[in-house]
N, C-alpha and C positions, 0 to 999 in steps of 0.2 A: 590452567585452573579447572578444577573439577566442580561441576555444579551438582548440588544435591537437591532432589525433589523435596525431601523432608525439610531441609533447611529453608528452602524458598517457601514451601507451604506454611511453615511456622511464621515466617516473616509476613506473608500475606494475611495469615490469621490474626497476627498482632495488629496489623494496619487496619484490617477489616474492610470488607467491600460487599456491596449488594447492588446488582444492576436494578435501577429504578425504571427502566424502560422509557426514559425521557427522550431518547433519540438525539441528544445533544452531540454525541460523538459521531453521528451519521450526517450531520448538517453543518453548514457554515462555510464561509469563504476559505478558512484555514484548513478545512477537512481535506486531507489528501492521503488516501490509503494505498500504500505500496502493495502491489499484487504480482506474484511471480508467475512465470509461464505455466507451471504445473497447477497452480491455483486457478488460473484462467481456464485451463482445459477442464478442470473439475467442475467449474461453474457452467461451462459450455455443455458438459455431459448431463447436467441437471436441468438445463433450460433449453429453449430453442434459439438462443442468441449466438451470434458469431463473435469472434474475437473483439472487433472494434465496437461492438454493442456493449461489451463488458468492460473493456479497458481502453485507456487513451494514454498518449505520451504526456509526461509531466511538462510544466511550464519552464523549468530551468534547463538551460543547455547553451550550445554555441552553434553559430553558423559556420559552414565550411565554404570553400572558395567556389563551389557550384551553386550556392544558395540553398543548400539543404540544412535543416536544423537537427543537430545531434543532441540526444538526451539519453538518460539512463533509466532502465526499468520501466514499469508500467504503473498506472494509478487506476483505481476503479473509476469508471465513468460517472460523471455527475450530471444531474439535470437541475439547472439552476444552482442554488447553493448546497444542495444535498446529494448524497449518494443515490444513484439511479435505482438502487435496490431497497431504499427506505421508502416503503409504500404503506399508506394507511396506518401509520404509527408503528410499523414493525419491519423487520428485515425479511425480504422475500426469498433470500438464499441462506437463511440462518444455518442450516445444516452443512452448507458448503462455503460458508464465509471464510475469508482469508485469515491466516494466523494472527495478523495484526489486530483484527476485530475480535478474535477469540480471546486474546490476552489483555485487551484494553480494560482498565487504564494502566496496566503494569507493563514494564519493559526492562530490559537488562542493558547496562552500560558497563563493559569490562567485567561482567559477572556480578555486578551489584544491582540489586532490585531498585527500580525507580518507579515513580507514579506520575501520570498525567493528571491534569485537573479533572475532577469528576465528582458530582454530587453524591455518588454512592460510596465514596471512600469513608471509612470510619464506622460503617454499619456492620453489624454482626454477620459473620460468614461461617458456614459449616466447614469443618476440617476437610471433608471429602471434596467440597467445591474448591477450597484453597489448594488441595493437592492436584486436582484436575487442571487448574490454572497454572500451577507450577510446572506440570508436565508439558503443557502447551508452550509455556515460556521457554523451556529448554529446547523443545522441538523448533520453535521459531528462531532461537539463537543459532542453533546448528544449521538450519535452513538458510538463514541470512549469511552465515560464513561460507557455506557451500556455494550459494548464488554469487557472492562477491568474488570468490576464487574463480569460478567458471567464467564470470563476466570479464575479469582481468585477463584470463587466458585467451579469450576470444576477441578481446577488444583490439581494434586497429585504429591507430590515430589518423588524423586528417589535417589538411591545411586549412587554417582558419580563414574566414572571409566575412561577407556581409549577406544580408537577405536579398534574394532575387526572386522575382515572381516566377511561379511554376515549380519551385523547389519542393522537396518532400521532407517528411520527418524521417530520421534514421534513429531508431530506438536500439540501443545496445543493451543486451541482457545476457543471461547465462547461456543462451542458445546461439548468440552471435548478433548479427545486424538484421533488423527488420525495417524495410522501407514501406512507409504508408503515406498516402497523399495528405497534404495539409488540408485541414477542414475549414470550411467557410465559417465566418463568425462576424458579429458586429465589430465595427472599427474600434469600439471602446474596450474590446476584450484585451486583457493583458497577455493572452496566449499568442505565441508567434505564428498565427495562422496565415497572416498575409503581411506583406511589407507595407509599412505606413510611412 
């Protein structure tokens, strides 16, 4: 299927959208922004932060027989319920924000334009802005496909098991496996940081 910037831009223009700067997409327990290795490196280059200050493993995954927790891709780090980069009512890395943030509330499913819930939908949008979002959506779509293919090519399966103290996170992404220590967290945390 061939995606057309013009067709997507016209659809976005028909729907209408204007960012209200409310920050709702940057906050909340359900907020989970997938960020790819190249995007993490771009943020690192623009900040003084290291990898794990920018991104963390997601909550979904499986334990292996050594007590390590395996998961896929990375998510922007959160502080409390919000993105760590949402500061004083705005994005601190706006120029380097991930593609998911650049295209919100729009996304593509099998080439079809879809929308997440957002208060800015239905508002007047300039065609140039709609075209810019359409270009970013296509870039995101291509990037997601490339990342998924690379992840699949580098993924090595493992024997399933249970949580053991001292295990690590194993994050599988387009670059292969990354082992990182499990982070300490309150016992009430749903994140698999320690065995409970």
